[in-house]
C-alpha positions, -999 to 999 in steps of 0.1 A, spaced: -350 41 -355 -329 10 -358 -337 -23 -342 -307 -20 -320 -319 13 -306 -354 -2 -300 -339 -30 -281 -316 -7 -261 -345 15 -251 -365 -15 -240 -336 -27 -218 -332 7 -202 -369 10 -195 -369 -25 -178 -340 -13 -155 -361 18 -147 -391 -3 -139 -375 -33 -121 -344 -17 -106 -307 -22 -113 -310 -60 -111 -331 -63 -143 -322 -95 -161 -320 -77 -195 -292 -55 -182 -273 -82 -165 -244 -81 -190 -237 -45 -182 -215 -36 -153 -230 -25 -120 -216 11 -125 -235 13 -158 -267 0 -143 -264 24 -114 -260 53 -138 -291 42 -158 -311 43 -126 -298 78 -117 -307 90 -152 -343 80 -147 -348 86 -110 -326 117 -103 -321 134 -137 -356 126 -149 -344 116 -184 -368 98 -207 -351 67 -224 -375 69 -253 -365 104 -262 -334 103 -283 -315 136 -280 -288 150 -302 -256 162 -285 -258 196 -268 -232 220 -282 -228 253 -263 -226 286 -283 -192 301 -287 -197 328 -260 -208 303 -233 -179 280 -243 -155 309 -239 -169 315 -204 -161 279 -194 -126 281 -209 -118 314 -192 -127 299 -158 -99 273 -161 -75 290 -186 -44 285 -165 -52 248 -161 -58 244 -199 -23 257 -207 -8 232 -182 -29 203 -196 -23 210 -233 10 192 -236 -5 161 -220 -34 162 -244 -11 165 -274 11 136 -261 -20 114 -256 -34 123 -291 -1 112 -307 -6 78 -291 -42 73 -302 -48 94 -333 -40 66 -358 -67 44 -341 -95 68 -348 -98 84 -314 -104 120 -305 -91 135 -272 -115 156 -251 -109 176 -220 -140 187 -201 -144 209 -170 -160 195 -138 -194 203 -152 -189 181 -183 -184 209 -209 -157 201 -235 -132 229 -232 -104 214 -253 -104 190 -282 -79 172 -305 -92 152 -334 -93 146 -371 -108 178 -386 -115 160 -419 -144 143 -402 -154 173 -382 -191 173 -392 -195 138 -379 -176 146 -347 -198 177 -341 -230 157 -347 -219 130 -322 -209 156 -296 -172 147 -298 -163 184 -302 -156 217 -284 -185 230 -264 -203 196 -261 -221 191 -227 -215 156 -216 -228 159 -180 -249 129 -169 -280 150 -163 -279 162 -200 -264 133 -219 -273 104 -197 -248 76 -190 -216 85 -209 -179 84 -203 -175 119 -191 -208 123 -172 -206 90 -154 -169 97 -145 -180 129 -129 -208 112 -110 -186 84 -97 -152 100 -95 -137 69 -111 -121 61 -145 -143 39 -167 -153 30 -203 -188 35 -215 -190 13 -246 -217 13 -273 -250 3 -256 -237 11 -222 -249 46 -231 -283 56 -217 -294 76 -247 -298 54 -278 -284 83 -299 -250 76 -285 -248 38 -287 -224 38 -317 -198 56 -295 -171 41 -272 -158 66 -246 -131 61 -220 -127 88 -194 -105 94 -163 -109 122 -136 -83 148 -129 -84 161 -93 -71 194 -79 -45 196 -51 -74 200 -27 -90 167 -37 -118 183 -58 -126 172 -94 -109 197 -118 -115 181 -152 -121 149 -171 -98 135 -198 -116 114 -224 -108 95 -256 -136 85 -278 -144 68 -311 -173 74 -334 -178 37 -337 -163 4 -327 -169 -32 -339 -149 -46 -310 -161 -58 -276 -157 -37 -245 -126 -56 -235 -108 -40 -265 -108 -7 -246 -88 -20 -216 -55 -6 -228 -73 27 -237 -85 29 -201 -50 24 -187 -36 50 -211 -62 76 -202 -56 70 -165 -18 75 -170 -22 108 -188 -48 120 -164 -23 115 -136 4 133 -157 -19 163 -161 -29 162 -124 7 161 -113 17 189 -137 -11 211 -122 1 202 -87 37 210 -93 28 243 -109 5 253 -81 31 245 -54 63 256 -72 70 280 -43 64 255 -15 79 223 -1 70 194 -23 74 158 -12 76 130 -38 70 95 -24 71 61 -40 72 25 -28 104 20 -48 134 43 -54 140 36 -91 114 60 -105 111 83 -75 128 113 -92 110 111 -125 76 95 -119 65 95 -82 33 79 -71 24 104 -44 28 142 -43 23 162 -11 29 200 -5 38 216 28 38 251 40 68 266 59 54 252 92 53 217 79 15 215 75 -1 197 45 -15 222 20 -20 200 -11 -18 165 -25 -24 146 -57 -53 121 -58 -31 90 -51 -16 106 -20 -51 116 -9 -64 80 -11 -32 67 6 -33 91 36 -71 89 41 -66 52 47 -43 58 76 -59 49 110 -53 83 125 -67 103 95 -98 84 85 -128 107 82 -106 138 87 -96 166 63 -60 162 52 -54 199 46 -37 215 76 -25 182 91 11 184 105 38 163 89 41 140 119 4 131 117 10 110 86 48 105 82 75 93 106 95 125 102 96 161 114 99 193 92 134 198 104 143 163 91 134 171 55 170 182 46 180 145 48 157 137 19 169 161 -7 181 150 -42 218 152 -32 214 119 -13 210 86 -32 174 76 -36 178 43 -17 190 62 13 158 82 16 135 56 31 108 67 55 78 51 72 42 62 71 29 72 106 19 44 129 43 18 115 27 18 81 42 13 47 79 19 38 82 46 12 111 65 -4 110 103 -2 124 131 -23 120 165 -6 122 197 -28 125 229 -8 110 262 -21 132 286 -39 152 308 -15 137 339 -28 102 329 -17 110 311 16 101 342 36 64 351 38 54 378 14 23 399 11 -2 389 -15 7 407 -47 -16 434 -59 -34 429 -92 -10 440 -119 -20 462 -147 -13 452 -183 23 455 -195 28 487 -213 34 472 -248 1 453 -246 -18 482 -230 -8 504 -260 -27 482 -284 -61 492 -271 -79 525 -265 -106 509 -244 -123 483 -266 -138 457 -242 -134 428 -266 -98 435 -273 -90 442 -237 -102 407 -227 -77 393 -253 -49 415 -239 -56 403 -203 -54 367 -215 -22 375 -233 -6 392 -203 -9 359 -184 10 341 -212 38 364 -220 64 341 -205 46 308 -212 63 284 -236 31 275 -253 27 285 -290 2 311 -298 -21 315 -328 -34 349 -338 -63 352 -363 -82 381 -377 -87 400 -409 -57 414 -429 -45 445 -412 -62 439 -379 -28 442 -361 -16 406 -357 21 415 -361 17 445 -337 1 420 -312 30 396 -316 56 423 -312 38 436 -281 38 401 -266 76 398 -273 83 433 -258 63 424 -227 81 391 -222 114 380 -207 127 376 -243 126 413 -249 160 425 -261 164 392 -280 155 388 -317 120 391 -330 120 375 -364 89 380 -385 84 356 -415 57 362 -440 51 326 -453 31 340 -482 56 365 -494 86 342 -498 86 323 -531 78 286 -526 111 275 -540 131 296 -515 110 293 -483 128 261 -471 163 275 -473 151 309 -459 135 292 -428 159 264 -421 192 277 -437 216 256 -457 252 244 -460 275 254 -489 265 238 -522 237 218 -506 214 224 -536 215 239 -570 219 276 -566 233 274 -530 262 297 -526 297 287 -514 289 299 -479 265 285 -453 234 305 -447 218 307 -413 180 303 -415 154 326 -400 145 300 -374 181 300 -361 181 338 -363 152 338 -338 172 317 -313 166 331 -278 137 353 -290 104 350 -308 96 336 -342 65 352 -358 51 331 -387 27 353 -405 2 339 -430 10 304 -418 -19 290 -438 2 296 -470 31 275 -459 36 246 -484 24 214 -469 57 197 -476 74 220 -452 48 217 -425 62 184 -413 97 200 -409 82 229 -390 63 205 -367 97 189 -358 111 223 -349 82 230 -326 82 195 -310 120 190 -306 131 226 -305 158 219 -330 163 228 -367 181 208 -395 196 231 -422 194 218 -458 224 195 -464 232 191 -427 233 158 -409 230 171 -373 202 193 -360 209 225 -343 191 233 -310 170 265 -309 153 283 -280 123 301 -296 88 312 -287 66 306 -317 36 329 -326 17 321 -358 -9 343 -375 -33 339 -403 -64 355 -418 -76 321 -431 -96 296 -410 -70 269 -405 -97 244 -395 -111 247 -431 -76 242 -445 -72 211 -424 -105 197 -437 -94 203 -473 -61 185 -467 -40 216 -472 -28 220 -436 -16 193 -412 -39 188 -382 -10 179 -359 8 212 -368 -25 231 -363 -29 216 -327 8 223 -320 4 260 -331 -29 265 -313 -16 264 -278 -37 295 -272 -59 313 -297 -64 350 -300 -91 364 -323 -84 400 -331 -115 421 -338 -117 441 -371 -113 478 -367 -149 485 -378 -162 465 -347 -139 482 -322 -153 508 -297 -120 526 -295 -117 537 -332 -118 574 -322 -89 568 -297 -69 549 -323 -73 578 -348 -61 603 -323 -31 581 -313 -20 577 -350 -23 614 -356 -2 622 -325 25 597 -334 56 612 -351 58 605 -388 85 578 -395 117 592 -410 112 627 -396 135 637 -368 119 670 -362 91 674 -336 60 686 -353 26 695 -341 -1 669 -348 -28 680 -372 -64 685 -360 -94 667 -375 -123 687 -385 -157 674 -372 -167 665 -408 -134 646 -414 -137 627 -381 -173 617 -390 -161 603 -423 -134 583 -406 -157 569 -380 -183 559 -406 -158 541 -429 -159 503 -429 -121 500 -430 -117 468 -450 -79 472 -446 -82 477 -409 -54 494 -390 -31 494 -420 -56 512 -441 -63 537 -413 -26 545 -409 -22 550 -446 -53 573 -448 -41 595 -419 -5 596 -433 -19 608 -466 -42 633 -450 -16 649 -428 7 652 -458 -18 671 -480 -37 692 -454 -30 728 -449 -32 750 -418 -28 720 -395 -65 710 -400 -76 679 -419 -107 686 -439 -128 660 -457 -111 669 -490 -78 659 -475 -89 623 -470 -83 596 -496 -108 592 -524 -121 559 -511 -134 576 -479 -150 604 -498 -168 580 -521 -189 569 -491 -187 532 -502 -150 522 -505 -142 500 -534 -137 463 -528 -155 464 -495 -178 436 -505 -149 415 -519 -124 418 -491 -136 387 -473 -127 366 -503 -91 364 -490 -104 348 -458 -111 316 -477 -143 307 -459 -154 271 -457 -176 265 -487 -202 239 -495 -186 206 -507 -207 207 -539 -188 239 -551 -153 238 -536 -137 272 -542 -162 284 -567 -176 313 -546 -141 323 -535 -128 323 -571 -158 344 -583 -153 369 -555 -116 372 -564 -124 378 -601 -149 406 -592 -122 423 -570 -96 420 -598 -121 434 -624 -129 463 -601 -91 470 -598 -87 467 -636 -67 435 -631 -40 455 -613 -27 429 -588 -4 453 -571 -32 478 -565 -55 451 -551 -27 438 -528 -22 473 -514 -60 477 -509 -62 444 -490 -29 450 -472 -13 417 -484 17 408 -506 14 404 -543 27 368 -539 -3 360 -517 -26 371 -545 -7 353 -572 -8 321 -553 -45 325 -546 -51 332 -583 -31 301 -593 -49 279 -567 -84 290 -578 -76 291 -615 -82 328 -618 -63 343 -648 -59 378 -660 -73 385 -696 -38 396 -706 -20 366 -690 0 342 -712 -9 305 -711 -1 288 -679 2 321 -659 -21 330 -631 -18 367 -637 5 395 -648 34 396 -624 51 428 -615 84 436 -633 112 413 -623 89 387 -607 86 352 -622 52 341 -635 32 322 -610 17 289 -622 -9 267 -606 5 239 -585 0 205 -599 
């Protein structure tokens, strides 16, 4: 234990023994000393016991995230905007729920191990009764924004940290979340965090207002400010009214304003009539709509209080009349068709159903062949964009030298090899619809910055063009690689990762799904592609079904579909027997099962970067007799993906010429390792 930690513990113990006025703690603010006393007297924390950060397991974290999923999607843009402001200064951005559990996180994944150890990470519990005095926990306890800097923390483990937090309140005045920015260490005094505190308060208000406006998008919304200049774009106070003019919601600033009025002190604001707090009647609200100049929309608070300027936004006409509460809707048909009753997948589909028309970008992860593109197509088909283009781009299959022009398009003669006519890129081709970026982890880093601009600005700049072209696209990305590991290795931009990861869906592998039998029957009953005639689906013998159910399916749905297509083509009498199944299933232990995870590029120990992955790939290639095409088919990926992986890991075929990663298929250029 360091001397600073010994001294800190002694100071906290003196506060515990002598009360908040202990001389040793005099340089700390009253709010900090009060919190120390709560930690000892109410939370029964021992200042001599240094405790590492509490990180919840993934399943419990998911439960906390599920309970506020709609809020998380609303808040995400605010978190990204805040992170852009502070990332270069070494801060991370945390969003916790009202219990102090971190449910969203943006930070530099290169230093992820240090962040995780310090608790500046997803799943960390920063409640005051667990972590002691800290930015999040003390913000929850006091309901106010504050900075807990270095030895302000109760637990000596956390005294290197500086944490600045602000509360986010619900439209009913209850704490919804806490927004926090933190640094692993700081050599500056607490006063250096003053601007950080103001910045967090501003963005917490932005998130709070966004939640409010979404919640009351079908009701009367009143925007009020003491000056007209920013009334339309950044109002101070937000209030929602029902059709009878009764108050049904407010932001935090409006709550504090109205609770200070003489006639409302000590009373609940919800349900109060408009006239109880504003010198206006519901029938007068038409005089305060946007059509009138802002400086002509002045109004007085009730009882001759302050002069404010008002902008009244009526509800959409379609929902002005009372309507019955909608019944719980079932899953859209395209999404429902993806599952045969697997509970884990069903939960993902239920989440996806709530996001089909959301503008947030989605990230799909899962093993090769687990159905990521089917999932993306179902989302598109269930959305308001159905009927518009669905453009799928395999970032691993397009040669690196062509991917830029394929994605962004180009003008005539804009580079060597460009034709005399302009080419519209795939991103523009998806305008109005959905852009599906498969194997996004294989996108060259040089192009990631350009893609980030497309996502941020919703515009694309073709090669050779001087003016960008606006595009309206929904972006869904997919990968079988852990992008967090690629970020740590410097191969993927962290800002692009956070932009793509608006919502994350992890698709289970086929071998873990409880609906395997249902999927087998569905694929057998589906008409074979390219055959117009209606044919009777073959029947599985019990022995063949048992083999199918026992197989590990390293290729997942793609391998299952290929196996059934083969079996129905060779079977006789309309019954599939074990002998009709592919040899890999009959062998009992399918080849390459143990090596399939090599493509997932797991995070490896720093002492041997890539060594285990390279050896696993060599073993797989040896088992396939160095037939890259056969291995690519087995794993359900493109040959280019394997060639690039071989080049990156330095894996060469015994028959390859110098400088080549392997033996390309006829007509394909040799693939060399990137410098």
